[in-house]
Phi, psi and omega in degrees: 000309179298320179303313181295321178300314181294318179293320177295321178299314180299317180295316181293320183279322188239354180067026182238140174282139184214130178266101184269128180254103183299315182301317179295318180297316180295319178299319178296316179296324177295316180298324179282349181081018181276323176236153177224136177279123182246342168210169181303119178080003181242143179231152177245131181242127175260105182296321179299314179297317181299316180297318179295319182286313184284325182076246180289128180285160178301320180299318178297320179294320179295315179299319179296317179297320178295319178296316179298321180293325180290321181290321184288000000 
């Protein structure tokens, strides 16, 4: 379900087909310390921690890229 949502979002926003791997994404978030597994099938997300680790959000990067494309 999440995989399809992510793939649909990518198609809707960028018009590109994308094969999203939820398990790989969760493992990456765990390695970064953004999410932690606290019981079987449950995860804890620290938004404050996520913001500090990620820095610039994806949305901000997309908006900046659109602005740069408009200026160029």
